[in-house]
N, C-alpha and C positions, 0 to 999 in steps of 0.2 A: 516463358514459351510459350505462344500466343498457339489456339487450338487449329488444325488445318483448315477446317471448315470456315474460320474465319479469314485466316489468311488467304483462302479462296477470293473471297469475297473482296477483301482490300485488293487485290490485284487487279480486280474488275475496275475500280476508280480509276478516273480520269487522270489524278496525280500520279498513280503507281503505277497504271497497263504499260506506258510508251518507255516505263523505266529500266535499264539495265538488267536484268533478273540479278547479276552478283550484288549491285547496289540495292535492290528491292531487299533482298533477303536481309540484307546488314543493317537496313532500317527497321525492317519489322521486327528483328532478332533484342531491339530495344523498345520496342513499342508493348503498351501496357491498354488490354481492354476490362471493361467495366458495366456493368448492369445498372439501367436509373427506372425507378418506376414511374410512372405516369405522376406530372406536376413536380416531379424532383428540378431542381436548378443544377444543371451541367457549369456555367460559370455568370458571372453577372457583369454588366456593363460597368466597365472603369476596373477590373482586375487586370494585373499583367497578362497578356497572352505569351503562353512558353509551349503551347501544344498544338498541333495541327489534328483534327477530330475527323474519324470515318465513320459513317453508320454502319453499323453490321446488321441490325434489325430496328423495326419501329421505326418511328418518326421523332425527327425533333425540330423545335419552332425557335426562330432569332426573333427577338423583338425589342421594343425600346419603351421608355414610360414616357408618354409625351408632358410638356410642364401641368397641362391639363388635369393630370394623372391618367389619361387614358394610355391602354396599351395598343401600341403600333406592330403589325406583324411585320415584319420584313423580308423572312423567305422561309420556306417549312423544307427539310431536306429528309430522306429515306436511305434505303439502303444501297450501298457502293458511293454513296457521295459525300464529298469532303467538303469541310467549311472551317474558316479561320486562318487560311495560307496565308493573307498578305499583312494582317498584324502580327500574327507570330514572328514572321520572319523577320519584321522589321522592330522586333522586340516593343511594342506598342501595348497601349490595353485597348481590352475589348470595347469597340464601339455600341455594342448588343449585348443582350442578356442569351442565355441558351436555357430551354428549357425541353424536357422531356412530354413531346406532345402525345405520347402512347409509352406503355413500357417500351425499352429499346435497349440497345447494345451498341457501345460504341468502341474504337479503337484509336487510342492517343498515339501521335508521335511527336517524340520530341523535336521541338523547332531546331534546336541548338545543332541537335543532330546531323539534320538538315543541310542547315549551312556549313558545317564542318565539311559536310562530303562534298558539296557544289564547288569547294576550293578545288578539289582533286576531279571530280566530274561535272565538265560542266555542261554535259546532255544533261543533265538532271535539272537546270534551268530552264528548259523547254517543257518538261512535265510541269512545273511550278507555274508559269505562264499561260500553259494551257489550261488551269485549273482556272487561274485567274480570270482569263479571258471568256470562261464559260459564265463564271458568276456574272460578271458585269455584263454578258448579254443576256442574260435573264432578266438582271435588275431593268436593263433597255427595253426588254420585250413587256414585264411588269409597267411599267411608265407607258409605253405605248397602248398598250391593252386598257388601263384605265382612261388614258384620254382619248382612245378612239372606240372603245366597245360599250353596250351599254352592260347593266348589270348580270342580265340574263346572257348576252353572249359570254361574259366572262365566267358565268357559271357552267355554261355552254362548254367552253374549252377543258373547264378543271374536271368535268367528268370524262371528255373525251381524251383525257391524259390517262385515265384510270381503267380506258378499254382495252381489251386482250384483242380483239380483231378489228380489220378495219371497213367492213361491210356487215350488212344485216344486223340481227338483234344480238342485245347483251347487257347483261346485270351486272354491274359493280357495287361493290361496298365503300361507302364513304370511310376512307381510313380515320379520319379523325374527328371527334364533335364539330357541329357547324357554327360555333361561336367562332371557332380557330378558322374552318372555311371561310367564313365571313370575314374576317380578317385578313386572311392571305389575299382574299379578290378583291380590299377594298371597301368592305360595306358593314352595315350593321346587320346584326342577326335577324332584323325584320325584314331589310331589305332584300336578304337572302331569300327567305321565305318565299315573298313576292319574286323574286327573280326564277325559282325552282317552278312557281306556280305557272310563271308563263311559258315555262318549255313546256307545257303540255301540250301547246299546239306544236312542238316539235318532235313528240311523241315521247315523253320522258315522264316517268311517272314515278315519285319519291316516298318510298314508304319506310317510315324510320332510318334505319342506316343503309339503307340498299336503293340504287336508283336502277328502275328499268327503262331501257333504250329501245324504241320500235325499229330504228333504223340508224345505225351510227352515221352513213353518207349524210342523210338527211338531218342530223344533227350538227354536222360538220359545214353543212352549206349554209344554215341558222349562223353558226358562229361566227362566219367569214364574211356575213351579208354586209354591207357597207352600210352604214348610218345614213350617209348622204344619197341614198337613192331614195329614201324616204320623204326627204326636201325637195329633192328635184321632182316627183312626182307631184307633190303638193303644188310646186309652182306652174 
C-alpha cells in the first residue's frame, strides 16, 4: 500500500491523470515505491524493461555511454514525470540507463498489470499514447534547440523552466550539478560556464547553485532571439 502523498503525486502524472479513477486505483494497488541515493543506479542499458517509473521526488537522469566512453544525457525527469513506458509495454530491453541525479523517490508500476488492464479498458491506451507523445515532443524540442539555439540561449531556457513567475525578478536554485546540466543541454562543462557568463548581459548572475534573474521577460526575449538576425545585420 503506497502512502497517500505518493498516490496524489502519481495521479498528477500525464500517464495517470486522465485515467478512470477505478483503473488508476487498481494499478496503484500493485505499485511499489523505492528511495534512491544520489548516484544510485535505477536500471542499466540492456536490462529487461518490466516497470514504468513515476518520479515522486528528486531528479532522475537517463543516459547512454557512447563508444568513446563519454556519457550522453538523454533526458532528466522530476516530480510527477514518468519514463520507460514504450519499452516496458513492448517487453524490450532498456535502450538507456537511469541514475538518481539527486536523492529521489520513485513509484514503480508493473508493465504487465497495465497491459492486462488495457485488454478490458481501451481508454487506458489514450493515457499511454499521451505520455509517449509528450516524450517524443520533448525529444524533438531538444533536437530543435541544439540546432537552432546558441549554448547561452539553451542555458537561458533551462533557467526559465525553473522560474516560478512570468515577469519581474526571480532567484532559482539549480536542481542538480552543473556537469549534468551541461550534459542535458548538449555542452561540455566549460562551455556551460561560458554560456552562463554570456547571460550576464541578459541580467543573470550565477552564484554557486543559485541563479539571480533581474527580469524574467528580458531573459525570455534573449532565449527566443533568432540567430539569423545576427547574420542578416552583417549582410
